[in-house]
C-alpha positions in Angstrom: 20.2 22.4 12.2 22.1 19.9 10.1 22.7 17.8 13.2 19.0 17.8 14.1 18.1 16.8 10.6 20.5 13.9 10.7 19.0 12.8 14.1 15.4 13.0 12.8 16.3 11.0 9.7 18.0 8.3 11.7 16.4 5.2 13.3 17.6 6.1 16.8 14.3 7.9 17.7 11.4 5.5 18.3 9.1 7.3 20.7 7.3 10.6 20.8 9.1 11.4 24.1 12.4 11.2 22.3 11.2 13.3 19.4 9.7 16.2 21.4 12.9 18.0 22.5 14.2 18.3 18.9 10.9 19.7 17.6 10.7 22.1 20.5 14.2 23.4 19.9 13.4 24.1 16.2 10.3 26.0 17.1 11.9 28.0 19.9 14.9 29.0 17.8 12.7 30.0 14.8 14.3 27.4 12.6 11.1 25.5 12.0 10.0 27.1 8.7 13.5 26.7 7.3 13.8 23.1 8.2 14.0 20.8 5.1 10.5 19.5 4.2 11.8 16.0 3.2 13.1 15.4 6.8 9.6 15.9 8.3 8.0 12.7 7.0 9.4 10.6 9.8 8.2 12.9 12.6 4.7 13.0 11.0 4.6 9.2 10.7 5.6 8.7 14.3 3.2 11.3 15.8 0.2 10.1 13.7 0.3 6.6 15.1 -1.2 7.4 18.5 -4.4 9.3 19.2 -2.7 11.0 22.2 0.0 12.6 20.0 -2.2 13.7 17.2 -2.5 17.3 18.6 1.3 17.4 18.6 1.2 16.5 14.9 -1.2 19.3 14.1 1.0 21.7 16.1 4.0 20.5 14.1 2.2 21.3 10.8 1.4 24.8 11.8 4.9 25.5 12.9 6.9 23.8 10.1 4.9 23.4 6.9 4.0 26.8 5.6 2.4 26.7 2.2 4.0 23.5 1.1 1.1 21.3 -0.2 3.0 18.0 -0.5 3.7 18.0 3.2 0.0 18.9 4.0 -1.0 16.0 1.8 1.3 13.7 3.6 -0.1 14.7 6.9 -3.7 14.4 5.7 -2.9 10.9 4.3 -1.3 9.8 7.6 -4.3 11.1 9.6 -6.8 9.3 7.3 -5.2 6.0 8.3 -4.7 6.9 11.9 -6.9 5.8 14.9 -8.6 9.2 14.5 -9.4 9.8 10.8 -11.4 12.9 11.4 -8.0 14.6 12.2 -7.5 14.8 8.4 -10.4 17.3 8.2 -9.1 19.3 11.1 -5.6 19.5 9.4 -7.3 20.6 6.1 -9.1 23.4 8.0 -5.8 24.4 9.7 -4.2 24.6 6.3 -6.9 26.8 4.8 -6.6 29.2 7.8 -2.9 29.9 7.2 -2.0 33.5 6.2 -0.9 32.2 2.8 -2.7 28.9 2.4 -1.5 26.5 -0.3 -4.0 25.4 -2.9 -5.3 21.8 -2.5 -4.4 19.6 -5.4 -5.8 16.4 -6.9 -4.1 14.3 -4.1 -5.6 16.3 -1.2 -9.3 15.4 -1.7 -9.0 11.6 -2.1 -7.4 11.4 1.4 -10.1 13.6 2.8 -12.8 11.4 1.2 -11.2 8.4 2.8 -11.3 10.0 6.2 -14.9 11.2 6.0 -17.2 9.4 8.4 -20.5 11.3 8.2 -22.9 12.8 5.6 -22.1 16.3 6.7 -18.4 15.9 6.3 -18.9 14.2 2.9 -21.0 17.0 1.5 -18.5 19.6 2.8 -15.6 17.8 1.0 -17.7 17.5 -2.2 -18.4 21.3 -2.2 -14.7 22.0 -1.8 -14.0 19.7 -4.8 -16.4 21.7 -7.0 -15.2 25.0 -5.6 -11.6 24.2 -6.2 -12.2 23.1 -9.8 -11.7 19.3 -9.5 -15.2 18.2 -10.5 -13.9 16.8 -13.8 -10.9 15.0 -12.2 -11.9 11.3 -12.5 -9.5 10.2 -9.7 -10.9 12.7 -7.3 -14.5 12.0 -8.3 -14.1 8.2 -8.0 -13.0 8.8 -4.4 -16.1 10.9 -3.8 -18.3 8.0 -5.1 -16.5 5.6 -2.8 -16.9 8.0 0.1 -20.7 8.3 -0.4 -21.1 4.5 -0.9 -19.0 3.7 2.2 -21.2 6.0 4.4 -24.4 4.4 3.0 -25.5 7.6 1.1 -26.4 5.7 -2.0 -28.7 8.4 -3.4 -25.9 10.9 -3.3 -23.4 8.4 -4.7 -25.8 7.8 -7.6 -26.4 11.5 -8.1 -22.7 12.2 -8.2 -22.2 9.4 -10.7 -25.0 10.6 -13.0 -23.5 14.1 -12.9 -20.1 12.8 -14.3 -19.7 13.3 -18.0 -19.9 9.8 -19.6 -16.5 10.2 -21.1 -15.0 10.6 -17.7 -16.4 7.4 -16.2 -13.9 4.6 -16.1 -14.1 1.1 -14.8 -13.4 2.3 -11.2 -16.5 4.6 -11.5 -18.7 1.8 -12.7 -17.4 -0.8 -10.3 -17.8 1.6 -7.3 -21.5 2.5 -8.0 -22.5 -1.0 -9.0 -20.8 -2.7 -6.1 -22.4 -0.2 -3.7 -25.9 -1.1 -4.8 -25.2 -4.8 -5.1 -23.7 -5.1 -1.7 -26.8 -3.5 -0.1 -29.1 -5.9 -1.8 -30.4 -3.6 -4.6 -29.7 -6.3 -7.1 -32.1 -5.1 -9.9 -30.7 -1.6 -9.8 -27.2 -3.0 -9.8 -28.1 -5.2 -12.8 -29.6 -2.2 -14.7 -26.4 -0.2 -14.0 -24.4 -3.1 -15.2 -26.4 -3.2 -18.5 -25.6 0.5 -19.0 -21.9 -0.1 -18.9 -20.1 0.4 -22.2 -19.1 -3.0 -23.7 -15.5 -2.0 -23.9 -15.5 -1.2 -20.1 -17.5 -4.3 -19.1 -15.3 -6.8 -20.9 -12.1 -5.5 -19.3 -13.5 -5.1 -15.8 -13.6 -8.4 -13.9 -14.1 -6.5 -10.6 -17.6 -5.5 -11.5 -18.5 -9.1 -12.5 -17.1 -10.3 -9.3 -19.2 -7.8 -7.3 -22.4 -9.0 -9.0 -21.5 -12.7 -8.4 -20.7 -12.1 -4.7 -23.9 -10.1 -4.3 -26.2 -12.7 -5.8 -24.5 -15.5 -3.8 -24.7 -13.5 -0.6 -28.4 -13.1 -1.0 -29.0 -16.8 -1.6 -29.3 -16.6 -5.4 -26.4 -19.0 -6.0 -27.9 -20.4 -9.2 -28.1 -16.8 -10.6 -24.5 -16.1 -9.5 -23.4 -19.3 -11.3 -25.0 -18.1 -14.5 -23.0 -14.8 -14.3 -19.9 -16.7 -13.5 -20.3 -19.0 -16.5 -20.8 -16.1 -18.9 -18.0 -14.0 -17.5 -15.5 -13.1 -20.3 -12.3 -13.3 -18.3 -12.2 -14.9 -14.9 -9.5 -14.3 -12.3 -8.8 -15.8 -8.9 -11.3 -13.4 -7.2 -14.0 -14.7 -9.6 -13.5 -18.3 -8.7 -13.2 -17.4 -5.0 -16.5 -15.5 -5.1 -18.4 -18.4 -6.6 -16.8 -21.0 -4.3 -17.6 -18.8 -1.3 -21.2 -18.5 -2.5 -21.5 -22.3 -2.5 -19.9 -22.5 0.9 -22.4 -20.0 2.3 -25.2 -22.0 0.8 -23.9 -25.2 2.5 -23.4 -26.9 -0.9 -20.0 -28.3 -0.3 -20.3 -30.8 -3.2 -20.6 -27.9 -5.7 -17.9 -25.8 -3.8 -15.4 -28.7 -3.9 -16.3 -29.5 -7.5 -15.6 -25.9 -8.6 -12.4 -25.7 -6.5 -11.1 -28.9 -8.2 -11.9 -27.3 -11.6 -10.1 -24.1 -10.7 -6.7 -23.7 -12.4 -4.1 -24.7 -9.9 -2.0 -21.6 -10.5 -4.9 -19.4 -9.6 -5.8 -21.2 -6.3 -4.7 -18.8 -3.5 -5.0 -18.9 0.3 -8.6 -17.5 0.0 -9.6 -20.4 -2.3 -8.2 -23.1 0.0 -9.4 -21.4 3.2 -13.0 -21.1 1.8 -13.4 -24.8 1.2 -11.7 -25.8 4.5 -13.9 -23.4 6.4 -17.0 -24.8 4.6 -16.1 -28.3 5.7 -15.7 -27.2 9.3 -19.0 -25.3 9.3 -20.8 -28.5 8.3 -18.8 -30.4 11.0 -16.9 -32.3 8.3 -13.7 -31.7 10.2 -11.9 -34.8 8.9 -12.4 -33.6 5.3 -11.1 -30.1 6.4 -7.9 -31.5 7.8 -7.3 -33.7 4.7 -7.6 -30.7 2.4 -5.4 -28.7 4.7 -2.7 -31.4 4.4 -2.9 -31.1 0.6 -2.7 -27.3 0.6 -0.3 -26.0 -2.0 0.0 -22.4 -0.8 1.2 -21.0 2.5 -1.7 -20.7 4.9 -2.3 -17.5 6.8 -3.6 -16.8 10.3 -7.2 -17.1 9.3 -6.6 -20.5 7.7 -4.9 -21.9 10.7 -7.6 -20.6 13.0 -10.2 -22.6 11.1 -8.0 -25.7 11.0 -7.5 -25.4 14.8 -11.2 -25.3 15.3 -11.4 -28.6 13.3 -8.7 -30.1 15.6 -10.6 -28.9 18.6 -13.9 -30.6 17.5 -12.0 -33.8 16.7 -9.9 -33.6 19.9 -7.0 -34.1 17.6 -4.3 -32.8 20.0 -1.2 -33.9 18.0 -2.5 -32.4 14.8 -3.2 -29.2 16.7 0.3 -29.2 18.1 1.7 -29.5 14.6 -0.3 -26.5 13.5 0.9 -24.5 16.5 4.5 -25.5 15.6 4.0 -24.3 12.0 2.7 -21.0 13.2 5.7 -20.5 15.5 8.2 -21.4 12.8 6.7 -19.1 10.3 6.3 -16.1 12.6 2.5 -15.9 12.3 1.0 -13.3 14.6 -1.4 -14.7 17.3 -3.4 -11.4 17.5 -4.5 -11.7 13.9 -7.7 -13.4 12.9 -8.1 -14.9 16.3 -5.2 -17.3 15.8 -4.2 -17.1 19.4 -7.7 -17.6 20.7 -8.1 -20.6 18.4 -4.9 -22.1 19.8 -5.9 -21.7 23.4 -9.4 -23.1 22.6 -7.9 -26.1 20.8 -5.6 -27.0 23.7 -8.5 -26.6 26.2 -11.0 -28.7 24.2 -8.4 -31.4 23.7 -7.9 -31.6 27.5 -4.5 -30.0 27.5 -5.4 -27.1 29.7 -1.9 -26.6 31.0 -0.7 -25.9 27.4 -3.6 -23.5 26.9 -2.8 -21.6 30.1 0.9 -21.6 29.4 0.4 -20.2 25.9 -2.0 -17.5 27.0 0.3 -16.1 29.7 3.6 -16.6 27.7 2.1 -14.6 24.8 0.0 -12.3 27.0 1.3 -9.1 25.4 -0.2 -10.3 22.0 -3.3 -11.9 23.4 -4.4 -9.5 26.1 -6.4 -7.4 23.6 -8.3 -10.5 22.4 -11.6 -11.0 24.2 -11.8 -14.4 22.4 -8.5 -15.5 23.8 -9.6 -14.6 27.4 -12.9 -16.4 26.8 -11.2 -19.5 25.6 -9.0 -19.7 28.7 -11.9 -18.9 31.1 -14.2 -21.5 29.6 -11.4 -24.0 29.1 -10.4 -23.8 32.8 -14.1 -24.1 33.9 -14.8 -27.3 31.9 -11.5 -28.9 32.7 -12.0 -29.0 36.5 -10.2 -25.7 37.2 -13.2 -23.6 38.1 -11.6 -21.4 40.7 -8.7 -20.6 38.4 -11.3 -19.8 35.7 -12.9 -17.2 38.0 -9.5 -15.7 38.9 -8.9 -15.2 35.2 -12.4 -13.8 34.8 -11.7 -11.2 37.6 -8.4 -10.3 36.1 -10.0 -9.7 32.7 -12.6 -7.4 34.3 -9.8 -5.4 35.9 -8.0 -5.3 32.6 -8.4 -2.3 30.3 -7.2 -4.2 27.3 -10.3 -6.4 26.6 -14.0 -6.1 27.4 -16.0 -9.1 28.6 -18.9 -10.2 26.3 -21.6 -12.8 26.6 -19.2 -15.7 26.1 -17.1 -14.4 29.0 -20.0 -14.5 31.4 -21.1 -17.9 30.1 -17.6 -19.3 31.0 -17.7 -17.6 34.4 -21.2 -18.9 35.2 -20.1 -22.4 34.2 -17.2 -22.1 36.7 -19.7 -21.0 39.4 -21.8 -24.0 38.7 -18.8 -26.4 39.0 -17.8 -24.8 42.3 -21.3 -24.3 43.7 -20.6 -20.6 44.2 -24.2 -19.3 44.4 -23.5 -15.7 45.5 -20.7 -15.3 43.0 -23.0 -16.7 40.3 -25.8 -14.3 41.1 -23.4 -11.3 41.1 -21.9 -12.4 37.8 -25.3 -12.8 36.2 -26.5 -9.4 37.5 -23.4 -7.6 36.4 -23.9 -8.7 32.8 -26.7 -6.2 32.2 -26.0 -3.7 35.0 -22.3 -3.0 34.3 -21.8 -4.2 30.7 -25.3 -3.8 29.1 -25.2 -7.4 27.8 -28.5 -9.2 27.3 -28.7 -12.6 28.9 -29.3 -15.5 26.5 -30.8 -19.0 27.0 -27.4 -20.5 27.9 -26.8 -17.9 30.6 -30.3 -18.6 32.1 -29.5 -22.3 31.9 -26.3 -21.9 34.0 -28.1 -19.8 36.6 -31.0 -22.3 36.9 -28.5 -25.2 37.1 -26.5 -23.3 39.8 -29.6 -22.6 41.9 -31.0 -26.0 41.4 -27.9 -27.8 42.5 -27.8 -25.7 45.6 -31.4 -26.8 46.4 -32.9 -23.3 45.7 -35.6 -24.8 43.5 -38.2 -22.0 44.0 -35.7 -19.3 43.1 -34.6 -21.3 40.1 -38.2 -21.7 39.0 -38.7 -18.0 39.4 -35.7 -17.4 37.1 -37.4 -19.6 34.4 -40.7 -17.7 34.8 -39.0 -14.3 34.5 -37.1 -15.1 31.3 -38.0 -12.9 28.4 -38.0 -15.9 26.0 -39.4 -19.4 26.2 -37.1 -21.8 28.1 -35.4 -24.4 25.9 -34.3 -28.0 26.6 -31.1 -26.9 28.4 -32.9 -24.7 30.9 -35.7 -27.1 31.6 -33.3 -30.0 31.8 -31.3 -28.2 34.5 -34.4 -27.5 36.6 -35.7 -31.1 36.1 -32.4 -32.5 37.2 -32.7 -30.5 40.4 -36.3 -31.8 40.9 -35.0 -35.4 40.5 -32.2 -34.9 43.0 -34.4 -33.1 45.6 -37.5 -35.2 44.9 -39.7 -32.2 44.1 -42.5 -34.0 42.1 -45.0 -31.1 42.2 -42.5 -28.8 40.5 -41.8 -31.5 37.9 -45.6 -31.6 37.2 -45.6 -27.9 36.7 -42.7 -28.1 34.2 -44.3 -31.0 32.3 -46.5 -28.6 30.3 -43.4 -26.6 29.3 -41.6 -29.8 28.2 -44.5 -30.8 26.0 -44.2 -27.4 24.2 -40.7 -28.3 23.1 -39.8 -29.7 19.8 -40.2 -33.5 20.4 -36.9 -34.2 18.7 -35.1 -32.0 21.2 -37.0 -33.0 24.4 -35.6 -36.5 24.9 -33.5 -35.6 27.9 -36.5 -33.9 29.6 -38.8 -36.8 28.9 -36.3 -39.2 30.4 -35.9 -37.0 33.5 -39.6 -36.7 34.0 -40.0 -40.5 33.6 -37.3 -41.0 36.2 -39.0 -38.6 38.7 -42.4 -40.2 38.2 -40.9 -43.7 38.6 -39.1 -42.7 41.8 -42.5 -41.4 43.1 -44.3 -44.6 42.2 -46.3 -43.0 39.4 -45.6 -45.9 37.0 -48.3 -45.1 34.4 -47.0 -41.6 33.9 -43.5 -42.9 33.6 -44.5 -45.6 31.0 -46.4 -43.0 29.0 -43.3 -40.8 28.7 -41.0 -43.7 27.9 -43.4 -44.7 25.1 -43.0 -41.3 23.6 -39.2 -41.7 23.9 -39.3 -45.0 22.1 -41.3 -43.6 19.2 -38.8 -40.7 18.9 -35.7 -42.9 19.1 -36.8 -45.1 16.3 -36.8 -42.1 14.0 -33.3 -40.9 15.0 -30.2 -41.2 12.9 -27.2 -42.8 14.6 -24.5 -40.4 15.9 -20.8 -40.8 15.9 -17.8 -40.2 18.1 -14.2 -39.5 17.1 -11.1 -40.8 18.9 -7.5 -39.8 18.1 -4.8 -42.4 18.5 -1.2 -41.9 17.4 -2.1 -38.8 15.6 -4.9 -40.6 13.6 -8.6 -39.8 14.2 -11.0 -42.8 14.0 -14.8 -42.5 13.7 -17.1 -44.8 15.7 -20.9 -45.0 15.4 -22.8 -44.5 18.6 
């Protein structure tokens, strides 16, 4: 038995298959219940990592643990963080069914509360807490509050809170109940609960202030959030970040940047920097985002780099994107976290370096194969970079894969590839499989691709039928695709039918369609109709703001008005 204990405590066993013979030997020889409990932590940890081996872990507990509550607690804790948290409850029931069951202690129920995923399970755990005499244990009760709040049972959470003797409520109790109401938009109730907090608890509890600030900001009440922020007694980094993020969500980057600049430098963390950088990117101020990133004084994480890479992609700043990639490689950042790998593939594709995008995806395939976003970035990137057939090959490979499931973006990329290759049958099949096989509802962009595909192939009546069958009104993209086909195939009568739909569009978004209609009418000798449409275009263009284009040269991006 000493030899088996030494093996189980060593690092030589890394898989369940290697572990099984030793556990079987202990059970068959009757040594299981005499095996040292402290040596069972490693087998429990290994077995609880995979859903397929959870039953072995439960079998192990029945054979080895006996009435030893610390081991049962360890098992329940591991199960609560496993891919199948409900196994915690099954293990608890197994424990209670032992001939001499151990008594649960104050560590048992918090792990069970964490694993609870339904109203029924939650109430069963609560009844056990009361039955076992832990109703006055503040640690246990706070976990029950969190359990009810997490499951959306706010009434039960509130009832449980009110049943707690006031002397037992601590800052965790108040923060849990107030945060639960605030996060679900019950701001007045959250505020009234906040006002009931004892002053001594309120002053020393920044978490509850932060919860209120975040809730007001998330519901568009940024000015109210700022008043709470200004009167907060002791701000921490999370307080500043909550307020900055509120301004970012509201699109007020001037206020967000102003508050960021006022924030004590030693409190600025990766969340602070990332929030402002992300805000700039969301408003397409990608140059400002990259400038702030260069000035960043803390180590960026995967989420930060993913946002920065999206800025590089929008600016076509390939060299800056390569430098970000090199930084990620040097610092061992994980591509599967926060869509970093997908952002890299997307950046290379949008910067025209499709070879780099493809090479990265397949070289790091073990990390990226579970990321639908990474597959999508490659499929779409290949489609728009003149590699449509390769795009469809990757799309088919993804469909056969069991590691990632296609979504609407996947099908948009595949349909784009079909348009570029003129593959009508494949495009029809792709579009139909969206809803039939995957239950994905087609959006305007999908319809636009199908109409474009059919129109380019000269199947104008079928394309018009698709437009008429759409469950939503066609937008400029859809109508422009069909009008483009009408112009190529000189179908003036269909253009006349589409004119009514074009006039229903927002005039500021219909320029392309007006221009196409004018061109069709001019080609048909209908000059008065063409002039009328061009007059509308001229009136609209005089009200437009100039756009701009960005060009990278020598690693420097330059803006040009167009």
